[in-house]
Structure formats: structure tokens, C-alpha cells
N, C-alpha and C positions, 0 to 999 in steps of 0.2 A: 343268460343264455347267449351263446355266440350267434352272430348274424350269419345265416347260411348263404346270404346273397353277396355277390361281388359288388363292391362299392366303387363307383367310377365318377371322375370329374373329367368331362370332355370339352375341349376348347374348339369351337367352330369359328375359324377366322373369317369365313365368308369371303367376299371379294375385297379384301383388305391386305395391306402389307406388300410392298414391292419385294423383289427377291432378297435384296440385302437386308431389309428390315425384318423380313420373315426369318432369315437365318439367325439374326441377332436375337430376336424374340425366343426362338427355339433354344438357343444356347443359354439364355438367361433362365428359362424354365428348367432346363436340365440341371444347371448349376444350383438352382434353389430348391430342387425337389429331391427328397430322400425317401425312398420306398421303405415303409415299415411293415408291409404285409397287410395294411388296412385298406388303403385307397389306391386304385390304379388311375393313371392319368392317360388321356388320349389327346393328341393334337391333330386337328384337321385343317391343314393349310391349303391354299390354292394349288391347283394341279402342277403348275410350273415349279413349285417349291418342293414337291414330294421327294424327289431323289436326294436333294441336299439335306432336307430335314431328316430323312431316314438315316443318313450318315451321322448326323448330330446325335440322334437317339440310339445309334447302334451300341449294343452292349450295356445299355442302361436298364436296370431292372424296374419293372412296374410302370413303364411309360411307353406308349404305343403310337403308331402313325395311322391316320384314317384319311380316306378320300371323302370329299363332300358330296359325291354323287357318282354313279356309273351308268353306262348304257345297258339296255336289256339284252343286246345281242353280243355274241362272243367277239365278233370282228366284222369288218365290212365297210361299205362306202357311206360312212356317217361322219362327214366332215365336221371337225370341231369337237367330237365326242371322245370319251375316255372309257375303255373297257375295264371290267373287273380284273381280268388277267394282267392288264397294264399296271393297275394299282398293286397287285400282288408282286409283280416283277420288280418293283422298286422298294418293296419292303413294307407296304401297308398291311395292317392286320384287320382293320375295320373299314366300313364304308357307311356314311350317313345316307339313309334313303327316306323319302317322304317328307322332307322338311317343308314347313308351311310355305316358304318362299318358292320352292319348286312346284308345289301344288298351285299356288296363286299366280305366279308369273309365267310358268311354263306349262300349265294345264295338266300336270301329272295327276292321274286319278288312281283309284285303288286297283283297277285291273292292270294298268301299266306297272304299278309298284309291285304287284304280285310277281310279274315276270322279272322285274329287276331284282327282287329278293331271291328268286330262284337262281338267277344267273350269278349273283354275288356268292351265294352259298356253294354253288357248283365250282366256283373258282377258289374256294377255300377262305373267303373273307367272312368275318363276323359282321353282323348287320346291326346298326343302331337305327331302329325304325321309329320315325316320328309320327305322332298323331296329336290332334288338337282341334279345338272349335273356335269359331269366330264369336264376336260379341253378340251378334244377332241370334246365333244358335243358343248361346248361354242364356240370354234374356228370354228366349222362348221356352226355356226349361227342358230342352231335348238334348242337352250336352252329353249326358251320360250315355245314352243310346247311340248318339252320333259318333262319339269317339270310340266306343267299343266296336261299332260297326266298321270303323276303319281297320282295326287290327283283325277283326274276323274275316273281312273280305280279302285282305292282303296276306295274312299269315296263317290262318287256321287250316289251310290245306297241308301245312307242313307236318311231318312226323315229329314225334317227341324228340328224337335225336337231332333233327334239323333245328327245331325250335330252341334247343339248348344254345345255339349259336346266334340268337337274336336278343338284343337288349332293347327294351321299349323306352321311348322318351316322350313324355307328355309335355306338349308346348301349347298353352292357351294362346291362341293367335292374338287375342286382345291385349296380351301382356308382353308382346315382343316388339322391342324398339319404341315402345310408347312411354316407358318409365313406370307403367303400372306393373304390379306383380300380383299374382294370385296369392291370397293369404295362405299361410301354412295349413289352415283348416280346409280351404278350397283345394289346394294341391293334394292333401292327404285323402280327401273324399274321392277325387278322381283316381288317384293311384290305387286306392283300396278297391274301387269299382273295377278297374282294369284287372287287378289281381284275381278278383272273383270270376271274371270272364275267362281268364286263363285257367283258373281252377276247374271251371265247368267243362273246358275242352281237354285239359291235360292232367287233371287230378290235383289234389291238395299238396302233395309232396313236391310236385313240379312247380306249382304256383308259388310255393314258399321260397323257391330258389330263383324265381324270375326277377332280374334286376329291372327296375323302372326308374328312369331319371326324370328330373324336372327341368324344363327349359323355358324360361320366361322371365327375363330381366332379373336373373339371379346375380347378386353382388356380394362383396365381402360383408356388407352390413346386414344382409338377411339370410345368408347361406346357412349359418349355424342353426337358425330356427327352422328353416325349411328342411334341412337334412336330419333334424331331430325327429321328424314325423316317422312313424313306424313303417310306412310303406314307401317312403322316399329314399332312394338308394344312391343319390348323387345328383349331378346336374349336367345338362348340355348347355354350355356357357357361350354366349355370343360376344357382345361388346366388352365385357370384363375379361375376356381371354386375350385381348390385344395389349394388355399391360401385364408384364410378368408378375409384378408385386401383387396386383389385384387377383390374378389367377391363382397364384400360389397361396394367397390368403384364403381363397375359397377351398382349395385343396386341403388346407389345414383345418377346415371348419368341422370335420368329424371329431 
């Protein structure tokens, strides 16, 4: 049976790569990636790289540009911030919202993220919405309800048509930058749970089409096993996206 879901490997460069390094990395990924209709690739460089990387990606099939964040307002006196329209204007198709680092270091909560999601969709961006739990929440045994609650509060006000433009990304916080990785079975269990919550809100046919990525120390060595799980549709890649060969190897893991 053909998979009805879009399979994606997204590289989140975070606050890494100066301008020249970023352009070189983007060019190496473009050179090494050949779209076969199976897996789409997304690159999320820092804001100052966006326009240049957009030019590098221009005309390449199956590879898209994403912002790492956007502001919830359309414009205004918000020094240092980037709007969704700005991202669109340089060629971004996606924006990452709700990343655990934004939640932890910048105090972003589900109410704020709800407004950011609305703004991004209004501007014509697709959203990669991150959700995930800390080690304390997992050890308390409340991780399923906690993570489902994040998507319910920030996303479930959306219509079915709007929700079609949202990709979910599960990132166990305890497995980001720690070298730890959720086992394929742990990742599958959470992805299946999130798909069930989407099904309860939007119906089984919609849920079957919902792309859910795994983000938590995914590397070339474990990507194939993670991506082989029935409800894991790709990855949101951090550190391994900063080396073209590693990133391309992950892209080839399907």
C-alpha cells in the first residue's frame, strides 16, 4: 500500500553556520540531493541566510526553505523580530514553530504559539509545529497527555483545510543535544498517540494523511530504523543537518 503521507527530512541549523558556511552547506545539499518523489527536504537556516539559500534552492524540485521562527504580529515595533510575510517574501515555504528551545529559553507557551500558527498560515506559510516532553514529565508517566495537550491547545482551533498546512514534529526534549535518542518503539508509541488525537478531532481519513516527524538526536546510524516505524514520517534534524553527507544519508534512509 502506498503511504498517503508526505515524507519529509527537515534540517534545522539553529544558530550555527556563518553566512559563507551556510551557503556552502546549502549548495552541497542541493548537489547531493535528487528528488525521486519519495522524500521532500527542508532547510531552515538562520534568518540572515534566508535570501541567499532561497537562490541556491531556486528551481530545485522537492527541496524547500523554512524559517526557524516568526513573530505573531504582521508588522510593527518589534526590534529584532522577523514576520511571516518577511519569510514568504524571500521564498520560504515553511516555518518551524514551538521548538523546545523557543519554549524553554524564550518562554513561548501554547497560547502564544496558537497566535503564531494563525499568523503563519494567514501569510501562506506551511507550519512545522513542534511538541515534546521533558524527562521529568516522561518519568511521571504523563507524557502522552502532555504532548497531546500541546497540539490541542495550539492547533485544534484550526479548520480541516488549515490543518492540512501543518506538519507535526515530536521532539522528546530529553533526547535533544544529549546524545540520547528515543527508541524506535518509544517514538512510534508517541507518534501513534498523536495520530489518534488528530483522528478524534479531524477524522480517520485526515489523520492517516497527517505527517508526523521525529526530532531528537536522529543520525545516519539510527534514521532508517526510526523511519521504518509506521507512524514516523521523517525527521526534524538538528546537529546532523550541519554536515551535508550526514544529512543526505538521513534523507536516503527511507
